[in-house]
Residue, then its C-alpha position, 0 to 999 in steps of 0.5 A: x499500499x502507497x501512502x503519504x509520506x513526511x516531506x523529504x528535504x532534498x540536500x543539494x551541495x554548495x555548488x548547487x546553490x545559487x551563485x551571485x555574480x556581480x555584473x554592472x546591469x545584472x544580465x546573469x540575474x534576470x529574475x529579479x523581484x519588482x524593484x530589480x525588474x524596474x531598475x533593469x528597465x531604467x538601465x536600459x532605457x539608459x542605454x537606449x538615451x545614451x546610445x542615440x545622444x552619442x550617435x547624434x555627436x558620432x556624426x560630426x565627429x566622423x565628418x571633422x575627422x581628417x581620415x574620413x575626409x581623406x576616404x571621402x575625398x573632400x577637405x572641409x577643415x577649418x581653424x580650430x576644428x581639432x578643438x571642436x573635434x576634441x569637445x564632441x569626442x569628450x561628450x560621447x566619451x564621458x556620457x556615452x562611455x560612463x557605464x564602462x568607466x563606472x563598471x571599471x571601478x566596480x570591478x576593480x573595487x571587488x578585485x574581479x576585472x572583467x568586460x567592463x575593465x577591458x572596454x573602459x582600458x580601450x576607450x581610455x587608451x584611444x581618448x587620452x592619446x587623441x587628447x595628447x595629439x590635439x594638444x602637441x603629441x605627434x600622431x593621428x587621433x582616434x576621436x572618430x574610432x572612439x566615438x563608433x566604439x562606444x556607439x557599438x558598445x552601447x547598442x550591443x549593451x542596450x540589445x543584450x539587456x532587452x533580451x535578458x528583460x525578455x527572458x523574465x516575461x513569463x515570469x512577469x505575467x505570472x505575477x500579474x495573474x492575481x487580481x487586486x480585489x476580491x468579493x468578501x462574503x460578509x454575513x448576508x452581503x458582499x463587500x469588495x476588499x483588497x486581496x491583501x486584506x484576506x484572511x484564513x477561513x474567509x469565504x469569497x464570491x467569485x463571480x463568472x470570468x473573475x480571476x481567482x484572487x487566493x487558493x481555497x477550498x470550493x464551498x458552494x457552486x459549480x464551474x469550469x476553471x482556466x488554469x492554463x497560465x499556472x499549469x500549462x492545461x490548455x482545457x478548463x478544469x470542471x470544479x465543484x464543492x470540495x475541489x481547490x481553486x488555485x489563486x491566479x486561475x480564471x473562473x468560467x460561467x458558474x459563480x462559486x464560493x470559496x473558503x480562503x486557505x492560502x493567502x500572500x506568500x502561501x499561495x500556490x502561485x507565489x511559490x511557483x514565482x519564488x521557485x522560479x525565481x530561485x531556479x533562474x539565479x541558480x548556476x548549474x556546472x555549464x553556466x560555472x564553466x562559461x564564468x571561468x571561461x570569461x574570467x580567463x579570456x579577460x586575462x588573456x585579453x589584457x596580457x595580449x593587449x599589453x603583449x601586442x602594443x610592446x611587440x609592435x613598438x619594439x619592431x619599430x612601429x609608430x606609438x599610434x600604430x601599437x596603440x591602435x592594436x592594443x585597443x582593438x585586441x582588448x575591444x574584440x576580446x571582451x567576453x561579452x557574448x560568453x557572459x550572455x551565452x548560458x545564463x540567457x538560456x538558463x533564464x528563458x528555459x526556466x521561464x518558458x518551463x514554468x509557463x508549461x507546468x515544468x517547475x526547475x528547482x535544481x538546474x544542473x539536474x535539469x541540464x542532466x536530463x539529456x543523460x537519462x538512460x533509464x526512467x523509473x515510474x510510480x504507478x499510483x497517480x503517475x501512469x494511472x488516474x489514482x482515483x481508485x473507484x471501489x470495485x468490491x467489498x467482501x467480507x469474511x466474518x459474520x459479525x460484520x457485513x459489507x457496510x460495516x467493513x466499509x465503515x470501519x475501513x473508510x474511518x481508520x483510512x480518513x486521516x490518510x491522504x492516500x488515493x484509497x482514502x479518498x476512494x473510500x471516502x466517495x464510496x462512503x458518501x455514496x452509500x450515506x454512511x456516518x463515518x465515526x471518528x478515528x483516534x490513535x491513528x498510526x501510519x506505517x510507510x508502505x504496510x497500512x495504517x491503524x486506529x481506534x474506532x468506536x473502541x476497537x483496534x482497527x488495521x487496514x493495509x494491502x498484502x504486506x500487512x497480511x504477510x507481516x501478520x502471517x495470516x492465511x487468505x482464503x483461496x481465490x482466483x487473483x484479480x487485476x485489482x488492488x485489495x486493502x485489508x481490514x481487521x478488528x482487534x486482530x481478527x481478518x473481517x475482510x477486504x475492499x478491492x480497487x480499480x484504477x485506470x491508466x492514464x490516456x497520455x501515459x501510452x504516448x509518453x512511454x513510446x516517445x521516451x523509448x524512441x529516444x532510446x530511455x528504458x521505462x521501468x514501474x516501481x510500486x508497491x502494489x501487488x505483482x498481478x496489478x504491477x504485471x498488468x500495467x507494465x504489459x499494457x503499456x509495454x514497459x520494459x520491466x517491473x518491480x512490485x511490492x516495493x516498500x518505500x525504503x526498498x525504493x531507494x535500494x532499487x534506484x541505487x541497483x540501477x545506478x550501480x549497473x551504470x544506468x543514469x536514472x530518473x525517478x518519477x513519483x507523485x512525492x507520496x512515498x517516493x522521497x528517498x527514492x527521488x533524492x536517490x535518483x540522478x534526476x528526481x521529478x515529482x508530479x502532482x497538482x495544487x498547493x502541494x506540488x511547490x512543497x513536494x521535494x524534487x529537482x523538477x516538479x510537474x504541475x499536472x500529474x500527466x506522463x506526456x510532460x515528462x517526455x516534454x521535459x527530458x526533450x526540452x532539457x536536451x534542447x536547453x543543453x544544446x542551445x547552451x553548447x551552442x552559444x559556448x562554441x559561438x562565443x569562444x570560436x569567434x574569439x579564437x579567430x578574431x584574436x589574431x587578426x586584431x593583433x595585426x600580426x597576420x599579414x593583410x589582415x588588419x581590423x580596426x577598433x570599430x570593426x572589432x567591436x561591431x564583430x564583438x557586438x554582433x557575437x553577442x546578439x547572435x547568442x542572444x537571439x539563438x537563446x531566444x529560439x528555445x522558446x520555439x522548442x515547447x510550442 
C-alpha cells in the first residue's frame, strides 16, 4: 500500500546553490524582484538614451575626422576644428562611455576585472592618446574610432539587456495573474476588499469571468476554471464543492464561493514564482564553466593587448599604430557573448518551463536530463489516474457485513492522504454512511494504517500487512485489482478491492521516451498481478512490485550501480528517498502541495506526457548552451589573431572589432530566444 510520506528535504551541495555574479546590469540574474525589474528597465532606457545621444554626436565627429575626409576625397577643415573634435569626443567619452568607466571602478573595487575593465581601458587609451595629439603630441587622433566604438558598445549592451529582460516576461505574466480585489462574503452581503486584507477562513464570491484571488476550497457552486497560465493545462477544469481553486486561475460561467486556505506567500502562485526565481538565479555546471572561461578570456585579453602594444613598439612601429592594435585586441576580446551565452538560455528555459507547467528547482539536474538512460515510474497517480474506484467489498466475518466493513475501513483510513482513502470516502458518501471518528492514528510506510474506531483496534493495509501478520487468506482467483484488508482487534474481517485506470496519455509518453532510447520501468508497492498488467499494457521494459518505500531507494541504487543514469518520477507521496537517490528526481502532482514537494523538477500536471516534454526540452536547453559557448569562444579564437595585426594583410580597426564583438553577443541572444520554439 502506498501512503503519504512526510515531506523529505532534498539536500543540495554548495555547488548547486545560487552563485551571485556581479555585473554592471545584472545580466546574469534576470529574475529580480519588482524593484530589480524596474531597475533593469531603467538601465535599458539609460543605455538607449546614451546610444542615441552619442550617435548624434558621432556624425559631426566623423565629418571632422581627417581620415574620413581623406576617404571621401573632401577637405572641409577649418581653424580650431581639432578643438571642436576634442569637445564632441569628450562628450561622447564621458557621457556615452560612463557606464563602462563606472563598471571599471566597480570591477576593480571587487577585485574582479572583467568585460567592463576591458572596454574602459580600450576607450580610455584611445581617448587620452587622441587628446595628447590634439595638444601637441606627434601622431594621429582616434576620435572617430573612439566614438564609433562607444556607439557599438552601447547598442550591443542595449540589445543584450532587452533580451535578458525578455527572458523574465513569463515570470512577470505569472506575477500579474493575481487580482487586486476580492468579493468578501460578510454576513448576508458581499463587499469589495483588497486581496492583501483576506484572512484564512474568509469566504469569497467569485463571479463568472473573474480571476480567483486566493487559494481555497469551493464551498458552494459549480464551474469550469481555466488554469492554463498556472499549470499549462489547456482545457478548463471542472470544479465543484470540495475542490481546490488556485489563485490566479480564471473562473468560467458559474458563480462559486471559496473558503480561503492560502494567502500571500502561501499561495501556489507565489510558491511557483519563488521557485522559478530561485532556479533562474541558480547556476548549473555549464554556467559556471562559462564564468570561468569569461574570467580567463579577460586575463588573456589584457596580457595579449599589452603584449601586442610592446611587441609593435619593439619592432619599430609608431606609437599610434601599437596603441590601435592594443585597443582592438581588448575590444574584440570582451567576453560579452560568453558572459551572456549560458545565463540567458538558463533564464529563458526556466521561464518557458514554468509557463508550461514544468518547475525547475535544480538547474544542474535539469540539464542532466539529457543523460537519462532509464526512467522509473511510480504507478499510482503517475501512469494511472489514482482514482481508486471501489470495485468489491468482500466480508469474511459473520460479525461484520459489507456496510460495517466499509464504515470501519473508511473511518481508519480517513486520516490518511493516500488515493485509497479518497476512494473509500467517496464510496462511504455514496452509501450515506456516518463515519465515526478515528483516534490513535498511526501510519506505517508501505504497510498500512491503524487506529481506534468505536473502541476497537482497527488495522487496514495491503498484502504486506497480511504477510507480516502471517494470516492465511482464503483461496480465490487473483484479480487485477488493488486490495485493502481490514482487521478488527486482530481478526481479519474482509477486504475492499479497487481499480485504477491507466491514463490515456501514458501510452504516448512511454512510446516517445522509448523512441528516444530511454528505458521505462515501473516501481510500485502494489501487488504483482496489478504491476504486471500495467507493465504489459503500456509496453514497459520491466517492473518491480510490492516494493516498500524504504526499498525503493535501494532499487534506484541497483540501477545506478548497473551503469544507468536514472530519473525517478513519483507523486511525492512515499517516493521521497527514491527521488533523492535518483540522478534526476521528478515530482508529479498538482495544487498547492506541488510547491512543497521535494524533487529536482516538479511537474504541475499529473500527466506523463509532460515527463517526455521535460526530458526533450532539457536536451534542447543544453544544446543551445553548447551552441552559444562554441560561438562565443570560437569567435574569439578567430578574431584575436586578426586584432593583433600580426597576420600580414589582415588588420581590423577597433570600431570593426567592436562591431564583430557586438554581433557575436546579439547572435548568442537571438539563439537563446529560439529556445522558446522548442516548447510550442
